[in-house]
mmCIF file as gemmi writes it, N, C-alpha and C atoms, coordinates in Angstrom:
data_model
loop_
_atom_site.group_PDB
_atom_site.id
_atom_site.type_symbol
_atom_site.label_atom_id
_atom_site.label_alt_id
_atom_site.label_comp_id
_atom_site.label_asym_id
_atom_site.label_entity_id
_atom_site.label_seq_id
_atom_site.pdbx_PDB_ins_code
_atom_site.Cartn_x
_atom_site.Cartn_y
_atom_site.Cartn_z
_atom_site.occupancy
_atom_site.B_iso_or_equiv
_atom_site.pdbx_formal_charge
_atom_site.auth_seq_id
_atom_site.auth_asym_id
_atom_site.pdbx_PDB_model_num
ATOM 1 N N . MET Axp A 1 ? 3.405 -164.761 25.016 1 0 ? 1 A 1
ATOM 2 C CA . MET Axp A 1 ? 4.786 -165.059 25.265 1 0 ? 1 A 1
ATOM 3 C C . MET Axp A 1 ? 5.551 -163.742 25.362 1 0 ? 1 A 1
ATOM 4 N N . ASN Axp A 2 ? 6.306 -163.602 26.443 1 0 ? 2 A 1
ATOM 5 C CA . ASN Axp A 2 ? 7.067 -162.373 26.595 1 0 ? 2 A 1
ATOM 6 C C . ASN Axp A 2 ? 8.397 -162.446 25.832 1 0 ? 2 A 1
ATOM 7 N N . LEU Axp A 3 ? 9.125 -161.365 25.817 1 0 ? 3 A 1
ATOM 8 C CA . LEU Axp A 3 ? 10.366 -161.269 25.047 1 0 ? 3 A 1
ATOM 9 C C . LEU Axp A 3 ? 11.404 -162.29 25.515 1 0 ? 3 A 1
ATOM 10 N N . GLN Axp A 4 ? 11.535 -162.473 26.81 1 0 ? 4 A 1
ATOM 11 C CA . GLN Axp A 4 ? 12.519 -163.426 27.343 1 0 ? 4 A 1
ATOM 12 C C . GLN Axp A 4 ? 12.175 -164.855 26.911 1 0 ? 4 A 1
ATOM 13 N N . GLN Axp A 5 ? 10.906 -165.213 26.955 1 0 ? 5 A 1
ATOM 14 C CA . GLN Axp A 5 ? 10.486 -166.546 26.526 1 0 ? 5 A 1
ATOM 15 C C . GLN Axp A 5 ? 10.737 -166.732 25.028 1 0 ? 5 A 1
ATOM 16 N N . ARG Axp A 6 ? 10.459 -165.709 24.262 1 0 ? 6 A 1
ATOM 17 C CA . ARG Axp A 6 ? 10.682 -165.788 22.818 1 0 ? 6 A 1
ATOM 18 C C . ARG Axp A 6 ? 12.169 -165.92 22.506 1 0 ? 6 A 1
ATOM 19 N N . ASP Axp A 7 ? 12.999 -165.156 23.213 1 0 ? 7 A 1
ATOM 20 C CA . ASP Axp A 7 ? 14.445 -165.268 23.027 1 0 ? 7 A 1
ATOM 21 C C . ASP Axp A 7 ? 14.928 -166.67 23.384 1 0 ? 7 A 1
ATOM 22 N N . HIS Axp A 8 ? 14.373 -167.224 24.453 1 0 ? 8 A 1
ATOM 23 C CA . HIS Axp A 8 ? 14.749 -168.574 24.87 1 0 ? 8 A 1
ATOM 24 C C . HIS Axp A 8 ? 14.355 -169.593 23.797 1 0 ? 8 A 1
ATOM 25 N N . GLN Axp A 9 ? 13.147 -169.495 23.305 1 0 ? 9 A 1
ATOM 26 C CA . GLN Axp A 9 ? 12.688 -170.421 22.257 1 0 ? 9 A 1
ATOM 27 C C . GLN Axp A 9 ? 13.538 -170.284 20.996 1 0 ? 9 A 1
ATOM 28 N N . THR Axp A 10 ? 13.875 -169.067 20.639 1 0 ? 10 A 1
ATOM 29 C CA . THR Axp A 10 ? 14.716 -168.83 19.462 1 0 ? 10 A 1
ATOM 30 C C . THR Axp A 10 ? 16.094 -169.451 19.667 1 0 ? 10 A 1
ATOM 31 N N . ALA Axp A 11 ? 16.671 -169.245 20.845 1 0 ? 11 A 1
ATOM 32 C CA . ALA Axp A 11 ? 17.992 -169.804 21.144 1 0 ? 11 A 1
ATOM 33 C C . ALA Axp A 11 ? 17.973 -171.326 21.099 1 0 ? 11 A 1
ATOM 34 N N . ILE Axp A 12 ? 16.96 -171.932 21.676 1 0 ? 12 A 1
ATOM 35 C CA . ILE Axp A 12 ? 16.858 -173.394 21.686 1 0 ? 12 A 1
ATOM 36 C C . ILE Axp A 12 ? 16.73 -173.924 20.254 1 0 ? 12 A 1
ATOM 37 N N . GLY Axp A 13 ? 15.912 -173.285 19.456 1 0 ? 13 A 1
ATOM 38 C CA . GLY Axp A 13 ? 15.763 -173.703 18.058 1 0 ? 13 A 1
ATOM 39 C C . GLY Axp A 13 ? 17.072 -173.578 17.288 1 0 ? 13 A 1
ATOM 40 N N . TRP Axp A 14 ? 17.788 -172.508 17.523 1 0 ? 14 A 1
ATOM 41 C CA . TRP Axp A 14 ? 19.071 -172.269 16.867 1 0 ? 14 A 1
ATOM 42 C C . TRP Axp A 14 ? 20.1 -173.327 17.293 1 0 ? 14 A 1
ATOM 43 N N . ILE Axp A 15 ? 20.152 -173.587 18.596 1 0 ? 15 A 1
ATOM 44 C CA . ILE Axp A 15 ? 21.077 -174.598 19.125 1 0 ? 15 A 1
ATOM 45 C C . ILE Axp A 15 ? 20.752 -175.971 18.531 1 0 ? 15 A 1
ATOM 46 N N . GLU Axp A 16 ? 19.489 -176.346 18.571 1 0 ? 16 A 1
ATOM 47 C CA . GLU Axp A 16 ? 19.091 -177.652 18.037 1 0 ? 16 A 1
ATOM 48 C C . GLU Axp A 16 ? 19.456 -177.777 16.556 1 0 ? 16 A 1
ATOM 49 N N . GLY Axp A 17 ? 19.247 -176.71 15.799 1 0 ? 17 A 1
ATOM 50 C CA . GLY Axp A 17 ? 19.586 -176.718 14.379 1 0 ? 17 A 1
ATOM 51 C C . GLY Axp A 17 ? 21.073 -176.898 14.152 1 0 ? 17 A 1
ATOM 52 N N . GLU Axp A 18 ? 21.882 -176.222 14.939 1 0 ? 18 A 1
ATOM 53 C CA . GLU Axp A 18 ? 23.33 -176.346 14.786 1 0 ? 18 A 1
ATOM 54 C C . GLU Axp A 18 ? 23.837 -177.706 15.242 1 0 ? 18 A 1
ATOM 55 N N . ILE Axp A 19 ? 23.201 -178.291 16.252 1 0 ? 19 A 1
ATOM 56 C CA . ILE Axp A 19 ? 23.568 -179.65 16.663 1 0 ? 19 A 1
ATOM 57 C C . ILE Axp A 19 ? 23.217 -180.634 15.549 1 0 ? 19 A 1
ATOM 58 N N . ASP Axp A 20 ? 22.074 -180.453 14.911 1 0 ? 20 A 1
ATOM 59 C CA . ASP Axp A 20 ? 21.717 -181.304 13.766 1 0 ? 20 A 1
ATOM 60 C C . ASP Axp A 20 ? 22.745 -181.161 12.649 1 0 ? 20 A 1
ATOM 61 N N . ASN Axp A 21 ? 23.175 -179.942 12.358 1 0 ? 21 A 1
ATOM 62 C CA . ASN Axp A 21 ? 24.207 -179.717 11.341 1 0 ? 21 A 1
ATOM 63 C C . ASN Axp A 21 ? 25.521 -180.381 11.745 1 0 ? 21 A 1
ATOM 64 N N . MET Axp A 22 ? 25.854 -180.289 13.008 1 0 ? 22 A 1
ATOM 65 C CA . MET Axp A 22 ? 27.076 -180.903 13.504 1 0 ? 22 A 1
ATOM 66 C C . MET Axp A 22 ? 27.043 -182.409 13.293 1 0 ? 22 A 1
ATOM 67 N N . ILE Axp A 23 ? 25.918 -183.03 13.584 1 0 ? 23 A 1
ATOM 68 C CA . ILE Axp A 23 ? 25.78 -184.478 13.418 1 0 ? 23 A 1
ATOM 69 C C . ILE Axp A 23 ? 25.988 -184.858 11.956 1 0 ? 23 A 1
ATOM 70 N N . ARG Axp A 24 ? 25.437 -184.074 11.053 1 0 ? 24 A 1
ATOM 71 C CA . ARG Axp A 24 ? 25.619 -184.358 9.621 1 0 ? 24 A 1
ATOM 72 C C . ARG Axp A 24 ? 27.074 -184.196 9.194 1 0 ? 24 A 1
ATOM 73 N N . ASP Axp A 25 ? 27.816 -183.312 9.874 1 0 ? 25 A 1
ATOM 74 C CA . ASP Axp A 25 ? 29.192 -183.005 9.487 1 0 ? 25 A 1
ATOM 75 C C . ASP Axp A 25 ? 30.239 -183.734 10.313 1 0 ? 25 A 1
ATOM 76 N N . LEU Axp A 26 ? 29.836 -184.659 11.189 1 0 ? 26 A 1
ATOM 77 C CA . LEU Axp A 26 ? 30.815 -185.362 12.016 1 0 ? 26 A 1
ATOM 78 C C . LEU Axp A 26 ? 31.888 -185.985 11.141 1 0 ? 26 A 1
ATOM 79 N N . GLY Axp A 27 ? 33.097 -185.864 11.583 1 0 ? 27 A 1
ATOM 80 C CA . GLY Axp A 27 ? 34.231 -186.376 10.831 1 0 ? 27 A 1
ATOM 81 C C . GLY Axp A 27 ? 34.923 -185.316 10.008 1 0 ? 27 A 1
ATOM 82 N N . LYS Axp A 28 ? 34.248 -184.211 9.783 1 0 ? 28 A 1
ATOM 83 C CA . LYS Axp A 28 ? 34.856 -183.096 9.057 1 0 ? 28 A 1
ATOM 84 C C . LYS Axp A 28 ? 35.529 -182.161 10.057 1 0 ? 28 A 1
ATOM 85 N N . PRO Axp A 29 ? 36.561 -181.436 9.62 1 0 ? 29 A 1
ATOM 86 C CA . PRO Axp A 29 ? 37.212 -180.481 10.526 1 0 ? 29 A 1
ATOM 87 C C . PRO Axp A 29 ? 36.21 -179.439 11.054 1 0 ? 29 A 1
ATOM 88 N N . ASN Axp A 30 ? 36.331 -179.141 12.312 1 0 ? 30 A 1
ATOM 89 C CA . ASN Axp A 30 ? 35.521 -178.097 12.971 1 0 ? 30 A 1
ATOM 90 C C . ASN Axp A 30 ? 34.021 -178.349 12.895 1 0 ? 30 A 1
ATOM 91 N N . ALA Axp A 31 ? 33.613 -179.599 12.879 1 0 ? 31 A 1
ATOM 92 C CA . ALA Axp A 31 ? 32.189 -179.93 12.767 1 0 ? 31 A 1
ATOM 93 C C . ALA Axp A 31 ? 31.363 -179.333 13.908 1 0 ? 31 A 1
ATOM 94 N N . SER Axp A 32 ? 31.961 -179.216 15.07 1 0 ? 32 A 1
ATOM 95 C CA . SER Axp A 32 ? 31.194 -178.734 16.223 1 0 ? 32 A 1
ATOM 96 C C . SER Axp A 32 ? 31.345 -177.24 16.466 1 0 ? 32 A 1
ATOM 97 N N . SER Axp A 33 ? 32.098 -176.554 15.654 1 0 ? 33 A 1
ATOM 98 C CA . SER Axp A 33 ? 32.388 -175.148 15.957 1 0 ? 33 A 1
ATOM 99 C C . SER Axp A 33 ? 31.136 -174.274 16.006 1 0 ? 33 A 1
ATOM 100 N N . ALA Axp A 34 ? 30.239 -174.434 15.055 1 0 ? 34 A 1
ATOM 101 C CA . ALA Axp A 34 ? 29.027 -173.602 15.06 1 0 ? 34 A 1
ATOM 102 C C . ALA Axp A 34 ? 28.141 -173.934 16.258 1 0 ? 34 A 1
ATOM 103 N N . ALA Axp A 35 ? 27.99 -175.23 16.541 1 0 ? 35 A 1
ATOM 104 C CA . ALA Axp A 35 ? 27.14 -175.629 17.667 1 0 ? 35 A 1
ATOM 105 C C . ALA Axp A 35 ? 27.695 -175.104 18.987 1 0 ? 35 A 1
ATOM 106 N N . THR Axp A 36 ? 28.997 -175.268 19.206 1 0 ? 36 A 1
ATOM 107 C CA . THR Axp A 36 ? 29.565 -174.788 20.47 1 0 ? 36 A 1
ATOM 108 C C . THR Axp A 36 ? 29.52 -173.263 20.55 1 0 ? 36 A 1
ATOM 109 N N . SER Axp A 37 ? 29.701 -172.599 19.439 1 0 ? 37 A 1
ATOM 110 C CA . SER Axp A 37 ? 29.621 -171.131 19.435 1 0 ? 37 A 1
ATOM 111 C C . SER Axp A 37 ? 28.218 -170.65 19.761 1 0 ? 37 A 1
ATOM 112 N N . VAL Axp A 38 ? 27.217 -171.291 19.188 1 0 ? 38 A 1
ATOM 113 C CA . VAL Axp A 38 ? 25.828 -170.903 19.438 1 0 ? 38 A 1
ATOM 114 C C . VAL Axp A 38 ? 25.458 -171.15 20.894 1 0 ? 38 A 1
ATOM 115 N N . ILE Axp A 39 ? 25.893 -172.28 21.425 1 0 ? 39 A 1
ATOM 116 C CA . ILE Axp A 39 ? 25.606 -172.589 22.834 1 0 ? 39 A 1
ATOM 117 C C . ILE Axp A 39 ? 26.226 -171.518 23.725 1 0 ? 39 A 1
ATOM 118 N N . THR Axp A 40 ? 27.478 -171.184 23.468 1 0 ? 40 A 1
ATOM 119 C CA . THR Axp A 40 ? 28.166 -170.173 24.263 1 0 ? 40 A 1
ATOM 120 C C . THR Axp A 40 ? 27.507 -168.808 24.117 1 0 ? 40 A 1
ATOM 121 N N . LEU Axp A 41 ? 27.186 -168.428 22.894 1 0 ? 41 A 1
ATOM 122 C CA . LEU Axp A 41 ? 26.554 -167.129 22.676 1 0 ? 41 A 1
ATOM 123 C C . LEU Axp A 41 ? 25.199 -167.043 23.371 1 0 ? 41 A 1
ATOM 124 N N . ALA Axp A 42 ? 24.394 -168.081 23.24 1 0 ? 42 A 1
ATOM 125 C CA . ALA Axp A 42 ? 23.082 -168.074 23.902 1 0 ? 42 A 1
ATOM 126 C C . ALA Axp A 42 ? 23.24 -167.941 25.414 1 0 ? 42 A 1
ATOM 127 N N . TYR Axp A 43 ? 24.252 -168.603 25.95 1 0 ? 43 A 1
ATOM 128 C CA . TYR Axp A 43 ? 24.507 -168.513 27.389 1 0 ? 43 A 1
ATOM 129 C C . TYR Axp A 43 ? 24.966 -167.101 27.775 1 0 ? 43 A 1
ATOM 130 N N . LEU Axp A 44 ? 25.9 -166.546 27.02 1 0 ? 44 A 1
ATOM 131 C CA . LEU Axp A 44 ? 26.402 -165.207 27.328 1 0 ? 44 A 1
ATOM 132 C C . LEU Axp A 44 ? 25.311 -164.145 27.218 1 0 ? 44 A 1
ATOM 133 N N . LEU Axp A 45 ? 24.379 -164.353 26.298 1 0 ? 45 A 1
ATOM 134 C CA . LEU Axp A 45 ? 23.26 -163.423 26.142 1 0 ? 45 A 1
ATOM 135 C C . LEU Axp A 45 ? 22.124 -163.706 27.127 1 0 ? 45 A 1
ATOM 136 N N . ARG Axp A 46 ? 22.324 -164.719 27.955 1 0 ? 46 A 1
ATOM 137 C CA . ARG Axp A 46 ? 21.358 -165.137 28.972 1 0 ? 46 A 1
ATOM 138 C C . ARG Axp A 46 ? 20.03 -165.612 28.385 1 0 ? 46 A 1
ATOM 139 N N . ALA Axp A 47 ? 20.118 -166.154 27.174 1 0 ? 47 A 1
ATOM 140 C CA . ALA Axp A 47 ? 18.918 -166.753 26.578 1 0 ? 47 A 1
ATOM 141 C C . ALA Axp A 47 ? 18.719 -168.171 27.099 1 0 ? 47 A 1
ATOM 142 N N . ILE Axp A 48 ? 19.812 -168.8 27.565 1 0 ? 48 A 1
ATOM 143 C CA . ILE Axp A 48 ? 19.724 -170.098 28.24 1 0 ? 48 A 1
ATOM 144 C C . ILE Axp A 48 ? 20.421 -169.965 29.593 1 0 ? 48 A 1
ATOM 145 N N . ASP Axp A 49 ? 20.021 -170.81 30.534 1 0 ? 49 A 1
ATOM 146 C CA . ASP Axp A 49 ? 20.59 -170.724 31.878 1 0 ? 49 A 1
ATOM 147 C C . ASP Axp A 49 ? 21.772 -171.688 32.041 1 0 ? 49 A 1
ATOM 148 N N . ASP Axp A 50 ? 22.341 -171.71 33.238 1 0 ? 50 A 1
ATOM 149 C CA . ASP Axp A 50 ? 23.504 -172.559 33.523 1 0 ? 50 A 1
ATOM 150 C C . ASP Axp A 50 ? 23.229 -174.03 33.238 1 0 ? 50 A 1
ATOM 151 N N . ASN Axp A 51 ? 22.079 -174.517 33.681 1 0 ? 51 A 1
ATOM 152 C CA . ASN Axp A 51 ? 21.746 -175.93 33.485 1 0 ? 51 A 1
ATOM 153 C C . ASN Axp A 51 ? 21.614 -176.277 32.01 1 0 ? 51 A 1
ATOM 154 N N . GLU Axp A 52 ? 20.986 -175.407 31.249 1 0 ? 52 A 1
ATOM 155 C CA . GLU Axp A 52 ? 20.848 -175.655 29.806 1 0 ? 52 A 1
ATOM 156 C C . GLU Axp A 52 ? 22.21 -175.596 29.12 1 0 ? 52 A 1
ATOM 157 N N . HIS Axp A 53 ? 23.042 -174.679 29.542 1 0 ? 53 A 1
ATOM 158 C CA . HIS Axp A 53 ? 24.384 -174.571 28.992 1 0 ? 53 A 1
ATOM 159 C C . HIS Axp A 53 ? 25.147 -175.875 29.222 1 0 ? 53 A 1
ATOM 160 N N . ARG Axp A 54 ? 25.13 -176.374 30.455 1 0 ? 54 A 1
ATOM 161 C CA . ARG Axp A 54 ? 25.796 -177.643 30.764 1 0 ? 54 A 1
ATOM 162 C C . ARG Axp A 54 ? 25.19 -178.788 29.975 1 0 ? 54 A 1
ATOM 163 N N . HIS Axp A 55 ? 23.858 -178.802 29.863 1 0 ? 55 A 1
ATOM 164 C CA . HIS Axp A 55 ? 23.169 -179.866 29.133 1 0 ? 55 A 1
ATOM 165 C C . HIS Axp A 55 ? 23.612 -179.914 27.668 1 0 ? 55 A 1
ATOM 166 N N . TYR Axp A 56 ? 23.619 -178.785 26.998 1 0 ? 56 A 1
ATOM 167 C CA . TYR Axp A 56 ? 23.982 -178.767 25.582 1 0 ? 56 A 1
ATOM 168 C C . TYR Axp A 56 ? 25.464 -179.057 25.372 1 0 ? 56 A 1
ATOM 169 N N . ARG Axp A 57 ? 26.325 -178.557 26.261 1 0 ? 57 A 1
ATOM 170 C CA . ARG Axp A 57 ? 27.758 -178.882 26.141 1 0 ? 57 A 1
ATOM 171 C C . ARG Axp A 57 ? 27.969 -180.384 26.317 1 0 ? 57 A 1
ATOM 172 N N . ALA Axp A 58 ? 27.275 -180.96 27.301 1 0 ? 58 A 1
ATOM 173 C CA . ALA Axp A 58 ? 27.388 -182.404 27.524 1 0 ? 58 A 1
ATOM 174 C C . ALA Axp A 58 ? 26.827 -183.177 26.336 1 0 ? 58 A 1
ATOM 175 N N . ARG Axp A 59 ? 25.777 -182.671 25.729 1 0 ? 59 A 1
ATOM 176 C CA . ARG Axp A 59 ? 25.195 -183.337 24.56 1 0 ? 59 A 1
ATOM 177 C C . ARG Axp A 59 ? 26.194 -183.374 23.403 1 0 ? 59 A 1
ATOM 178 N N . VAL Axp A 60 ? 26.88 -182.263 23.155 1 0 ? 60 A 1
ATOM 179 C CA . VAL Axp A 60 ? 27.903 -182.225 22.104 1 0 ? 60 A 1
ATOM 180 C C . VAL Axp A 60 ? 29.005 -183.228 22.433 1 0 ? 60 A 1
ATOM 181 N N . ASP Axp A 61 ? 29.446 -183.247 23.677 1 0 ? 61 A 1
ATOM 182 C CA . ASP Axp A 61 ? 30.485 -184.192 24.087 1 0 ? 61 A 1
ATOM 183 C C . ASP Axp A 61 ? 30.024 -185.633 23.903 1 0 ? 61 A 1
ATOM 184 N N . GLN Axp A 62 ? 28.768 -185.917 24.245 1 0 ? 62 A 1
ATOM 185 C CA . GLN Axp A 62 ? 28.239 -187.277 24.107 1 0 ? 62 A 1
ATOM 186 C C . GLN Axp A 62 ? 28.147 -187.691 22.64 1 0 ? 62 A 1
ATOM 187 N N . ILE Axp A 63 ? 27.755 -186.782 21.79 1 0 ? 63 A 1
ATOM 188 C CA . ILE Axp A 63 ? 27.673 -187.08 20.356 1 0 ? 63 A 1
ATOM 189 C C . ILE Axp A 63 ? 29.061 -187.455 19.836 1 0 ? 63 A 1
ATOM 190 N N . TYR Axp A 64 ? 30.07 -186.687 20.228 1 0 ? 64 A 1
ATOM 191 C CA . TYR Axp A 64 ? 31.442 -186.995 19.806 1 0 ? 64 A 1
ATOM 192 C C . TYR Axp A 64 ? 31.932 -188.301 20.414 1 0 ? 64 A 1
ATOM 193 N N . ALA Axp A 65 ? 31.606 -188.568 21.659 1 0 ? 65 A 1
ATOM 194 C CA . ALA Axp A 65 ? 32.023 -189.82 22.295 1 0 ? 65 A 1
ATOM 195 C C . ALA Axp A 65 ? 31.419 -191.012 21.56 1 0 ? 65 A 1
ATOM 196 N N . SER Axp A 66 ? 30.145 -190.923 21.211 1 0 ? 66 A 1
ATOM 197 C CA . SER Axp A 66 ? 29.486 -192.004 20.465 1 0 ? 66 A 1
ATOM 198 C C . SER Axp A 66 ? 30.11 -192.169 19.083 1 0 ? 66 A 1
ATOM 199 N N . TYR Axp A 67 ? 30.382 -191.071 18.425 1 0 ? 67 A 1
ATOM 200 C CA . TYR Axp A 67 ? 30.997 -191.099 17.104 1 0 ? 67 A 1
ATOM 201 C C . TYR Axp A 67 ? 32.381 -191.737 17.17 1 0 ? 67 A 1
ATOM 202 N N . ASN Axp A 68 ? 33.196 -191.303 18.125 1 0 ? 68 A 1
ATOM 203 C CA . ASN Axp A 68 ? 34.545 -191.852 18.265 1 0 ? 68 A 1
ATOM 204 C C . ASN Axp A 68 ? 34.517 -193.334 18.605 1 0 ? 68 A 1
ATOM 205 N N . GLU Axp A 69 ? 33.568 -193.741 19.437 1 0 ? 69 A 1
ATOM 206 C CA . GLU Axp A 69 ? 33.427 -195.152 19.778 1 0 ? 69 A 1
ATOM 207 C C . GLU Axp A 69 ? 33.035 -195.975 18.554 1 0 ? 69 A 1
ATOM 208 N N . SER Axp A 70 ? 32.16 -195.445 17.731 1 0 ? 70 A 1
ATOM 209 C CA . SER Axp A 70 ? 31.747 -196.175 16.519 1 0 ? 70 A 1
ATOM 210 C C . SER Axp A 70 ? 32.916 -196.337 15.55 1 0 ? 70 A 1
ATOM 211 N N . ILE Axp A 71 ? 33.792 -195.331 15.504 1 0 ? 71 A 1
ATOM 212 C CA . ILE Axp A 71 ? 34.979 -195.429 14.645 1 0 ? 71 A 1
ATOM 213 C C . ILE Axp A 71 ? 35.916 -196.52 15.174 1 0 ? 71 A 1
ATOM 214 N N . LYS Axp A 72 ? 36.102 -196.555 16.49 1 0 ? 72 A 1
ATOM 215 C CA . LYS Axp A 72 ? 36.973 -197.576 17.098 1 0 ? 72 A 1
ATOM 216 C C . LYS Axp A 72 ? 36.423 -198.971 16.826 1 0 ? 72 A 1
ATOM 217 N N . GLN Axp A 73 ? 35.122 -199.135 16.957 1 0 ? 73 A 1
ATOM 218 C CA . GLN Axp A 73 ? 34.512 -200.437 16.724 1 0 ? 73 A 1
ATOM 219 C C . GLN Axp A 73 ? 34.607 -200.833 15.261 1 0 ? 73 A 1
ATOM 220 N N . GLY Axp A 74 ? 34.458 -199.854 14.37 1 0 ? 74 A 1
ATOM 221 C CA . GLY Axp A 74 ? 34.57 -200.129 12.938 1 0 ? 74 A 1
ATOM 222 C C . GLY Axp A 74 ? 35.998 -200.504 12.557 1 0 ? 74 A 1
ATOM 223 N N . ALA Axp A 75 ? 36.967 -199.889 13.187 1 0 ? 75 A 1
ATOM 224 C CA . ALA Axp A 75 ? 38.361 -200.172 12.889 1 0 ? 75 A 1
ATOM 225 C C . ALA Axp A 75 ? 38.759 -201.541 13.425 1 0 ? 75 A 1
ATOM 226 N N . ALA Axp A 76 ? 38.121 -201.961 14.518 1 0 ? 76 A 1
ATOM 227 C CA . ALA Axp A 76 ? 38.454 -203.254 15.112 1 0 ? 76 A 1
ATOM 228 C C . ALA Axp A 76 ? 37.83 -204.414 14.345 1 0 ? 76 A 1
ATOM 229 N N . ALA Axp A 77 ? 36.824 -204.129 13.542 1 0 ? 77 A 1
ATOM 230 C CA . ALA Axp A 77 ? 36.127 -205.203 12.825 1 0 ? 77 A 1
ATOM 231 C C . ALA Axp A 77 ? 36.881 -205.71 11.628 1 0 ? 77 A 1
């Protein structure tokens, strides 16, 4: 594995870990701040490409959309 591949694997592992932390912290202030920061940093350092950047940003948005929808459904019950 070359350096670029290793950096990519490290970035993906870091992003996945922060998304897992975000999921555990949903509902708390700034729950997504670390995940979005890591995604942005990995992109700026070119450890992930444009498609991966869009994918992870969309994943964070989808997690929040699902969370917000579950709150609405719980409040309506």
